[in-house]
N, C-alpha and C positions, 0 to 999 in steps of 0.2 A: 768705781766714783764718779760722783753728784761733781756737775759745775752749775748747776743753778739751772732757771732757766731766763729766756726772755723778760719775765716779768720780774725778776730779780736785775738784770741788765737795766733796765727802765727804771726800776728804784734805786738802782746807784748813778745813775743821770740826774734824777731829780734831787736829790740827796748831794750833787756834787756843784750843782747850780749858786749856790751861794759861796761854795769856796771858789769857782771860775769867775765870778764878778768880785773877789775879792784880790784875785790872782790876776785881774786884767789891770787896777788901779796900780797895784805893787810892779808887776814887771812893769808897767810904761815906764816906772819911776828909771828900772834896769835897760831898760831898749832908750831914753834918752843918755843914762852912763854909760852906754854901748857906742852909745853917735859919737859922744862926749869923746872916745881915745880912738875913734878913726872906722870903729866896725863899720862892715855895711849891714843895711836890716837881713838881708840873710844869714849874717855871720851871728847875729845878736841873736836871729829867730830858731836856728839851730844850736846853739849854746843853751838858751833855754831849753829848746827839747829835749836833749841830751842832759842834761845833770836834775832839772826841776829841783832846784835847791837858790832860794834866795840869799839868804848870810854866805854860803860858798859862792854864788856869782858875783855878788858886789865887791864881797874881799878878792875877788881873782880879776878886776876888773883892773885894778892901780899894779900888779904883777903881768899881765899881758902889756900895758901900758910901757911898762919900763922894760919891757923884753927879760923878764924875769924869768929863770930857769924852769927847766919843768918840774925835776924834782921837787924845788921850793913851791910848785903850784900842787901837785898831787902831794905832799906832808901838808901843805896848808886845807885842803880840799878833805883830809882824812879825818883830822882833827876836828872839824868845825862840822863837818857831815856823821861823824862817829856818832851821835844819840839815835841814828835811822838804824843802827845794827840795835843795836836794845828794841827800838819800835817795831823792827822786824821779826825780832826774836817772840814779843810779846802778842803777836799779830798773827803770827803763826800758832800757838791754842786753839785760836778759835776754826782755824782750817779743818778740813775733814783728813786724817791723819793719809788717808790715800792719794791726797791731791797731789797729783804729777809736780814731779821737778821743773818741768815746762812751766805748768800752769803759778808753781812759786818765784819762779824768774819774773816772769812777766808784771805776778803784784809787786814785786820787790820793788821796780821799776818806780811805781809810783805810791812808794809809802814816803809821805811827808807830815811834816807835822797835824796839819787839819784835815788831812784823809786818814791818818791813823787813827785821830781822835773821833771821827766819824763813825770809819769801821770798828773801833774797837766798843764804841757803845751801841752799836746793834745789835740787835736782841738775837737770841735763837746765833746758828751757826753761819759762819762767813762764806758765801761762795765767791768762786772766780770771777762769776757772770757779773755781781755786784759790785767785786773791786772792780772789772774793767770798766763797767759804767762810769762810777764815781772817777777811776783815772782819767779817762778818756775826756769828761767835760770839764775836769778841772784845770787839766794839761791844754786844752785848748785854748780858755783863758789863759791860762798863763804866756804861752806863746804867743796869741797874740797881740795881748797886751805888751811883749817887747816888740813885735813888730810895729806896732804903729807907735812908742815910742823912740824906734831905732827911728824909722821917717819922719816925724814930727822933729827930733833932734838934728834930721839934717836940711830940715828946710825951715825951722822959725829963726827968730833973730837971736844971736849967743846970749842978749841980757836975758832974754824971757826963760833958754833951756836952762842956762844958770839958775834961775829961780825955780823951774819947775824940779832942778836936779835937787834941791832943798826937801824935797816929798818925801826921800828914802831915808833921813833925819829925825822927818815925823813920823813917821813908821816904826823907828826903831822906841823911839821913845813912847807912842802910845802901846807898845809890846810891854815896853819894863815896867811904866809908871804903875800899874794896877799890881802888878805883883810885888814891889818895893814897899807896897802899901801895907802888905796882907803879911810880908814877912821880913823879918829882919836877916836871915839868911842872904836871901836874895837883896837887899840894899846893901849888905856888906860886899856881895860878890860885885855888884855895880859900884859903889866905891871904889874899891880895892883896882878895878879893872882900870878906871879911869885914871886913879892915880900911877898904876903903874903905864898906862898908856902913856900920860904927858911925861915921864917919865924917861920912858923910851924916846918919847920923840925930842925932847930938848938935853937931855944931859948930854955930856959926852963921851963921847966913845959910843955910849950905848945906839945914839942917834944915827950912828955909819951903820947900823944894822939894816936889812931890809927890812919893808911892813910887813912882808907876809910871815918872815920868820920872829917878826916883834908879836904877829898874833899868836901864833901859835906857840910862844913862848908864855906870855900874857895867857893864853885861856887854858896851858896846861897847870901851870904854878898857881892861877886864880884858884882851878877844879880842885888842883889837890889840898891845897891849905883848904877850902871850903869844905870838903870832905872828911877833913878830921875836926878842923873846930865847930864844924853844923852838922853834923851826919844826920839822914833822916833815919827816924823812929820808926820801929814795927808799925805802931798806929798808925803812924803820915801812912802809910802805904794801902791800908784797910781800906 
């Protein structure tokens, strides 16, 4: 089994720098949000170190704030992060079949959208050393940004913290708008999610459901409808 060389590790570190910088900005917003619900800098940073999932961590803040159940939190993370299972399965095809289970587990820790995108487009075989380089560099930015954000959230005036907290909404808008322009299916998913979210927020009885379960139901329902109405064709995957 070949795990790669130090050169592969350095290449991974180099390719991880842009991801690291992007993660710092996004996780700074998470740190602000974490401080807003009373988490310490250490707690916020540890959360980012153990999770490395932007949407999952942001969605968990409300559950943590209102002392939601662990079952709700676990189900929420499972649904939101389910895509990583598919990414891991795809990424494993680039690894040497003889790659040890330990190396596969260590690599799976850092399978995020951005790291997956860079790794899967890498020419040739994917060596664990390359993955370790890109994961360490990227996670460093994610955890450091969280720590700085949480620290800033504790010392800055509340009005400024509230303004900085809007950064997360800007991030999600920046993510979805380009895709909605290119795909009617994505636009339909976004609009459908907004409609259902509004329904669960204001409709009688439905608004009594905890926010975590709302996200779970909306995600499952919208994804199921999209899969039936606008399935991806074979040529879209080529």
